Every structure is written in C-alpha cells, then in structure tokens.
N, C-alpha and C positions, 0 to 999 in steps of 0.2 A: 648680959648673961641670961636674963630671962628669955630673951628672944632666941638665943642659941639653944636653950633647953627645949623650947617649943619646936625649934627646927630639928633638933636631934630626936625628939619624941615623934615628930611627923615622919622623919626618915625611918625610924624603927617601925612605926605603924605601916608605912608603905612597904618596907622590907618584909614585914610579917604577912601583910596581905598578898604580896607577890609570892612569897614562899607557900602560903596556903593555896593560892591559885595553881601553882606548879604541882603541888601534891595532889590536888583534886583532879587536875588534868591528867596527870600520870596515872592516877587511880582509874579514871574513866578509860584511858587508852588500854590499860591492862585488862579491864573487863571486856572491852571490845575484842581484844585479841583472844580472850578466853571464850567468848561467844563464837568467834570465827573458828577457833580450834574445835569446839564442840560440834558446830555445824559440819565442818570438814570431816570430823571423825564419824559423824552420823552418815554422811554421804559415802565414806569409804566402807562402812559396814554394808551398805546397800550394794556397792560394787563387789564386795566379797561374796554376797549372795549370788551375783551373776557368775562369778568364777565357779561357785558350787554347781550351778546348773550346767555350765559348760563342761565341767569335769564329769558330770553324769553322762552327758552326750558323748564326750570323747571316750569314755570307758566302753562304749558300745561299738567303737570302730575296731573290730577285731579282724576284719578282712581287708585285703589290699584294695586300693581305690578302684582299679579297673578289673578286679578279679571276676566279677559276674559278667562283664562285657566279654572278657576272654572266654569264659566258660560257654556263654551263649553262642559265641562265634564258632567254637569247636563243636558244640552240640548241633548247630545248624548243618555243619559239614557231615556229621554222622547221620543226621536225619535224612539228608540227601542220599547218602550211601544206602540207608535202609530201604529207600524206594526201589532198589534193585533186588530186594528179597521177595520171593513168592510167599504169600501168606501161608500156603500149605506146608511150607518148610518149617514153620514155627509151631511149637506146642503152646498150650494155654499160658503157662508160666512165662514163656518168652514173649508172647504177645502182650501180657500184662507189663512186662519190663519196658517194652517200647511205649506203651500208653503212659506209664509213669514218667519215662524219659521225656516225652513230649510235654507232659504237664509241668515238669520241672523247668523245661526250656521256656515255656510261656511265663512261668513265674519269674525267672531270671530276666526275661525280656521286659517285664513290667517293673520289677523291683530293682534291678541293677542300676538304672539311671537315678532312681530315687535314693538309693544308697549313696551313690557318688555325689548327688546334690546335697544330701545331708552332711557329708564330710566337708564339702566346700562351704556350706552355710555355717558349719561349726568353726571353720577357719576364719570366715568373715566375722563371726561373733567374737572370736579371740581378739582380732584387731580393733573391733569396736569397743570392747571392754577395756583393752589396754589403753586406747586413746582417751576414753572417759576417765580412767583411773589417773592417767598422767595429768589431765586437765584439773581434776579435783585436787591433786597434790600440789599443783602450781597455784591454786587459789582462784582459778578461772570462774568457779561458780560460787565463791564465798558470798557475794552480794546478789546472786541471782539463782536462788535455790529452785525457783519454778522452772528455769531453763534446764537445770540439772535433772529435775524430775521428768521433764519431757523426754530428754535423751535417755535417761535410765529406763523409763517405761517403754520406749520404743525398742531398745535393745532387749529388754526382758520379754516383751511380746514376741519378737522374732525368735528369741532363744527358746521360749516355751513351745512355740510351734515346731521348731527344729527338733526339740527333745521328743515331742509327741510322735512326729514322723519317724525319727530315728529309732525310737523304741518299737514302733509298729513294724517297720521294715526289718530291723535286725532280729526281732523275735521270729518273724516269718522265715527269714533266711536261715537262721540257726536251726529252726525246726526242720528245714529241708536238708540240712547238711549231711546227716547220717544216711538219709534216703538217697541223696545224690551219689555219695561214695559207693553205696552198694549197687544202685541201678546203673551207674556209669560203667562200673567194672563188668557187670553182666552184659550190657548192650555192646560194649567194645569186644567182649569175647565172642558174642554171636556174630557180630559184623566181621571180625577177623576170620571166623570159620566159614561163613557163607558168602561174604563179599570182601575177599582180601584186597588190600590196597596194592596197587601196582607200584613198584619201585621207580 
C-alpha cells in the first residue's frame, strides 16, 4: 500500500506539473498573440495615415484627366487661326486678350502633363496602400516590422511628393480657371468676327 500511495502521489505531482506547464504555455501564447495584435494595430494606424494623405491628394482632382491636354490642343488651333489677323485690326484690349490667351496656353502645356501624372501617381499610391494594408491584416509583417517600415516609408515618401506636386499644380490651374473662361470667350468672339471658320 505504501508503494501505491507513493505511486499515486507521484502521479498527482506529475499531473500537477503537467497542468502547470500547460497553463504557463497557454499564458505565454496569449501574451504573444496580444503583442502581435498590438504590433498589427500600430501598423494599421500608420496605414490609415497614408489613406489620409491620399484623400488630401484625391480631393484636389477636380478636373478631368485629359482636360488640359484637350484645352491646349484647341487653343493651339485658335492661336494658328489668330496668325491670319492683321495686328492693326485689334485694339489694345483685344491684343491683351491674345497675350493672356497665349500665356494660359503655355501654362496648360507645362502643367497639363503634371496634373495627369499626379492623378496617375495618386492611383498608383492607392494600390500600394491597399496592398500594404492587406499584407498587414494577413500578418505578413507581424515578425518583420522593419520590412513593414521600409515599405511604409517608401509609400509615404512617394505620396508626400505627389501631394506637394498636386497642390502646386492644382493651385496654379484653379487660379487660371476664371481667367481662361473669360479670355477664351473673348478670343473666340474676335476670331469668329475676323477669321471665321470655313464650314
């Protein structure tokens, strides 16, 4: 009996130690999951900041993608038509209208492609952010935060450059919009009077 009691005591001790081991292991696994969850949450906060930058950029896209290319093309046609006008036929106000028209044309020629490029860069940033967010949610960076930071910083750098260019370009284009509407109307009226288009 004495031997059985020791054997039973040994089994209880072993069972108790095994139970203690399982509890400690489960506790450590829970903490690991909690740490991973906190790391992933922190990464998602950074991804959200990228979405914020992108929304600022997209909020500036108030013109159609090829709008300035179309305007520039039409303006070139009208500038060629204006070459058939004798300068003596124009008063000072009309001459100023043509000078402004040519200035706007040069601006569109310079800024139109930049605007289009900004829109395309914004779309590229969208897909980069979406891909990063998906990888974070799937746990791709859970054990490699430095790799996440490299990708995040690369996207952020590109996005901030896009934002700077977009703000500069759209501010200048919006500033010309009212002038374009007025001058375009004036120039077309002068051209229709002095150099009517043949049907």
